[in-house]
Backbone atoms as SQL, in Angstrom:
CREATE TABLE atoms (id INTEGER PRIMARY KEY, chain TEXT, resi INTEGER, resn TEXT, atom TEXT, x REAL, y REAL, z REAL);
INSERT INTO atoms VALUES
  (1, 'A', 1, 'MET', 'N', 138.213, 85.508, 99.973),
  (2, 'A', 1, 'MET', 'CA', 138.513, 86.929, 99.875),
  (3, 'A', 1, 'MET', 'C', 139.272, 87.235, 98.582),
  (4, 'A', 2, 'SER', 'N', 140.331, 86.466, 98.271),
  (5, 'A', 2, 'SER', 'CA', 141.102, 86.748, 97.062),
  (6, 'A', 2, 'SER', 'C', 140.277, 86.474, 95.807),
  (7, 'A', 3, 'GLU', 'N', 139.352, 85.503, 95.885),
  (8, 'A', 3, 'GLU', 'CA', 138.494, 85.223, 94.724),
  (9, 'A', 3, 'GLU', 'C', 137.576, 86.417, 94.450),
  (10, 'A', 4, 'PHE', 'N', 137.061, 87.036, 95.500),
  (11, 'A', 4, 'PHE', 'CA', 136.214, 88.215, 95.333),
  (12, 'A', 4, 'PHE', 'C', 136.991, 89.356, 94.690),
  (13, 'A', 5, 'PHE', 'N', 138.219, 89.592, 95.155),
  (14, 'A', 5, 'PHE', 'CA', 139.054, 90.648, 94.599),
  (15, 'A', 5, 'PHE', 'C', 139.348, 90.378, 93.125),
  (16, 'A', 6, 'HIS', 'N', 139.632, 89.132, 92.800),
  (17, 'A', 6, 'HIS', 'CA', 139.946, 88.763, 91.419),
  (18, 'A', 6, 'HIS', 'C', 138.752, 88.989, 90.502),
  (19, 'A', 7, 'ARG', 'N', 137.581, 88.582, 90.927),
  (20, 'A', 7, 'ARG', 'CA', 136.377, 88.778, 90.109),
  (21, 'A', 7, 'ARG', 'C', 136.058, 90.265, 89.937),
  (22, 'A', 8, 'LYS', 'N', 136.202, 91.024, 91.002),
  (23, 'A', 8, 'LYS', 'CA', 135.930, 92.457, 90.938),
  (24, 'A', 8, 'LYS', 'C', 136.920, 93.147, 90.000),
  (25, 'A', 9, 'LEU', 'N', 138.190, 92.729, 90.042),
  (26, 'A', 9, 'LEU', 'CA', 139.212, 93.316, 89.185),
  (27, 'A', 9, 'LEU', 'C', 138.944, 93.003, 87.721),
  (28, 'A', 10, 'GLU', 'N', 138.533, 91.789, 87.407),
  (29, 'A', 10, 'GLU', 'CA', 138.284, 91.409, 86.018),
  (30, 'A', 10, 'GLU', 'C', 137.062, 92.121, 85.440),
  (31, 'A', 11, 'ARG', 'N', 136.104, 92.467, 86.255),
  (32, 'A', 11, 'ARG', 'CA', 134.897, 93.128, 85.757),
  (33, 'A', 11, 'ARG', 'C', 135.125, 94.620, 85.510),
  (34, 'A', 12, 'SER', 'N', 136.127, 95.183, 86.133),
  (35, 'A', 12, 'SER', 'CA', 136.436, 96.591, 85.938),
  (36, 'A', 12, 'SER', 'C', 137.523, 96.713, 84.878),
  (37, 'A', 13, 'ALA', 'N', 137.176, 97.264, 83.719),
  (38, 'A', 13, 'ALA', 'CA', 138.131, 97.350, 82.612),
  (39, 'A', 13, 'ALA', 'C', 139.316, 98.240, 82.962),
  (40, 'A', 14, 'ILE', 'N', 139.049, 99.384, 83.560),
  (41, 'A', 14, 'ILE', 'CA', 140.142, 100.301, 83.893),
  (42, 'A', 14, 'ILE', 'C', 141.050, 99.690, 84.961),
  (43, 'A', 15, 'GLY', 'N', 140.472, 99.059, 85.948),
  (44, 'A', 15, 'GLY', 'CA', 141.266, 98.407, 86.989),
  (45, 'A', 15, 'GLY', 'C', 142.117, 97.290, 86.431),
  (46, 'A', 16, 'PHE', 'N', 141.555, 96.529, 85.488),
  (47, 'A', 16, 'PHE', 'CA', 142.290, 95.425, 84.881),
  (48, 'A', 16, 'PHE', 'C', 143.451, 95.955, 84.049),
  (49, 'A', 17, 'VAL', 'N', 143.225, 97.015, 83.296),
  (50, 'A', 17, 'VAL', 'CA', 144.293, 97.617, 82.498),
  (51, 'A', 17, 'VAL', 'C', 145.393, 98.157, 83.408),
  (52, 'A', 18, 'LEU', 'N', 145.018, 98.802, 84.500),
  (53, 'A', 18, 'LEU', 'CA', 146.016, 99.312, 85.432),
  (54, 'A', 18, 'LEU', 'C', 146.817, 98.186, 86.077),
  (55, 'A', 19, 'ALA', 'N', 146.165, 97.069, 86.381),
  (56, 'A', 19, 'ALA', 'CA', 146.874, 95.928, 86.948),
  (57, 'A', 19, 'ALA', 'C', 147.858, 95.345, 85.938),
  (58, 'A', 20, 'ILE', 'N', 147.486, 95.284, 84.674),
  (59, 'A', 20, 'ILE', 'CA', 148.384, 94.786, 83.634),
  (60, 'A', 20, 'ILE', 'C', 149.583, 95.719, 83.481),
  (61, 'A', 21, 'ILE', 'N', 149.336, 97.019, 83.464),
  (62, 'A', 21, 'ILE', 'CA', 150.435, 97.986, 83.339),
  (63, 'A', 21, 'ILE', 'C', 151.380, 97.883, 84.535),
  (64, 'A', 22, 'ALA', 'N', 150.824, 97.727, 85.730),
  (65, 'A', 22, 'ALA', 'CA', 151.653, 97.607, 86.932),
  (66, 'A', 22, 'ALA', 'C', 152.507, 96.341, 86.878),
  (67, 'A', 23, 'ALA', 'N', 151.910, 95.227, 86.462),
  (68, 'A', 23, 'ALA', 'CA', 152.654, 93.973, 86.389),
  (69, 'A', 23, 'ALA', 'C', 153.762, 94.054, 85.337),
  (70, 'A', 24, 'ALA', 'N', 153.468, 94.646, 84.185),
  (71, 'A', 24, 'ALA', 'CA', 154.475, 94.786, 83.132),
  (72, 'A', 24, 'ALA', 'C', 155.596, 95.726, 83.570),
  (73, 'A', 25, 'SER', 'N', 155.255, 96.772, 84.294),
  (74, 'A', 25, 'SER', 'CA', 156.269, 97.713, 84.768),
  (75, 'A', 25, 'SER', 'C', 157.205, 97.059, 85.780),
  (76, 'A', 26, 'VAL', 'N', 156.648, 96.318, 86.704),
  (77, 'A', 26, 'VAL', 'CA', 157.477, 95.633, 87.701),
  (78, 'A', 26, 'VAL', 'C', 158.389, 94.623, 87.015),
  (79, 'A', 27, 'GLY', 'N', 157.858, 93.876, 86.069),
  (80, 'A', 27, 'GLY', 'CA', 158.677, 92.911, 85.337),
  (81, 'A', 27, 'GLY', 'C', 159.794, 93.577, 84.562),
  (82, 'A', 28, 'GLY', 'N', 159.497, 94.705, 83.937),
  (83, 'A', 28, 'GLY', 'CA', 160.519, 95.427, 83.196),
  (84, 'A', 28, 'GLY', 'C', 161.608, 95.968, 84.094),
  (85, 'A', 29, 'ILE', 'N', 161.221, 96.515, 85.228),
  (86, 'A', 29, 'ILE', 'CA', 162.208, 97.054, 86.167),
  (87, 'A', 29, 'ILE', 'C', 163.094, 95.938, 86.713),
  (88, 'A', 30, 'VAL', 'N', 162.505, 94.782, 86.992),
  (89, 'A', 30, 'VAL', 'CA', 163.280, 93.654, 87.515),
  (90, 'A', 30, 'VAL', 'C', 164.304, 93.179, 86.485),
  (91, 'A', 31, 'GLU', 'N', 163.976, 93.247, 85.214),
  (92, 'A', 31, 'GLU', 'CA', 164.918, 92.812, 84.187),
  (93, 'A', 31, 'GLU', 'C', 165.954, 93.884, 83.855),
  (94, 'A', 32, 'ILE', 'N', 165.602, 95.153, 83.939),
  (95, 'A', 32, 'ILE', 'CA', 166.514, 96.219, 83.543),
  (96, 'A', 32, 'ILE', 'C', 167.414, 96.664, 84.688),
  (97, 'A', 33, 'ALA', 'N', 166.938, 96.633, 85.907),
  (98, 'A', 33, 'ALA', 'CA', 167.693, 97.152, 87.048),
  (99, 'A', 33, 'ALA', 'C', 169.078, 96.520, 87.205),
  (100, 'A', 34, 'PRO', 'N', 169.256, 95.215, 87.045),
  (101, 'A', 34, 'PRO', 'CA', 170.610, 94.655, 87.196),
  (102, 'A', 34, 'PRO', 'C', 171.616, 95.204, 86.182),
  (103, 'A', 35, 'LEU', 'N', 171.160, 95.682, 85.037),
  (104, 'A', 35, 'LEU', 'CA', 172.080, 96.223, 84.041),
  (105, 'A', 35, 'LEU', 'C', 172.790, 97.475, 84.552),
  (106, 'A', 36, 'PHE', 'N', 172.147, 98.216, 85.451),
  (107, 'A', 36, 'PHE', 'CA', 172.772, 99.425, 85.979),
  (108, 'A', 36, 'PHE', 'C', 173.838, 99.110, 87.021),
  (109, 'A', 37, 'THR', 'N', 173.838, 97.898, 87.553),
  (110, 'A', 37, 'THR', 'CA', 174.839, 97.523, 88.557),
  (111, 'A', 37, 'THR', 'C', 176.073, 96.906, 87.923),
  (112, 'A', 38, 'ILE', 'N', 176.018, 96.548, 86.643),
  (113, 'A', 38, 'ILE', 'CA', 177.156, 95.950, 85.952),
  (114, 'A', 38, 'ILE', 'C', 178.016, 97.076, 85.373),
  (115, 'A', 39, 'ASP', 'N', 179.327, 97.004, 85.608),
  (116, 'A', 39, 'ASP', 'CA', 180.222, 98.051, 85.129),
  (117, 'A', 39, 'ASP', 'C', 180.384, 98.012, 83.609),
  (118, 'A', 40, 'GLU', 'N', 180.567, 96.810, 83.057),
  (119, 'A', 40, 'GLU', 'CA', 180.777, 96.691, 81.607),
  (120, 'A', 40, 'GLU', 'C', 179.627, 95.927, 80.977),
  (121, 'A', 41, 'ASN', 'N', 178.958, 96.547, 80.037),
  (122, 'A', 41, 'ASN', 'CA', 177.907, 95.892, 79.264),
  (123, 'A', 41, 'ASN', 'C', 178.410, 95.709, 77.846),
  (124, 'A', 42, 'CYS', 'N', 178.559, 94.481, 77.434),
  (125, 'A', 42, 'CYS', 'CA', 179.077, 94.211, 76.082),
  (126, 'A', 42, 'CYS', 'C', 177.970, 94.120, 75.080);
């Protein structure tokens, strides 16, 4: 099942671009979010 989803995603250019944007956004939020919880940023 996951192999079918992966192949279908790679063949669709728009879907692949959206998946890349989603992955990059999640990664960015995970790295930036802790900075808002720290009181002092040097």
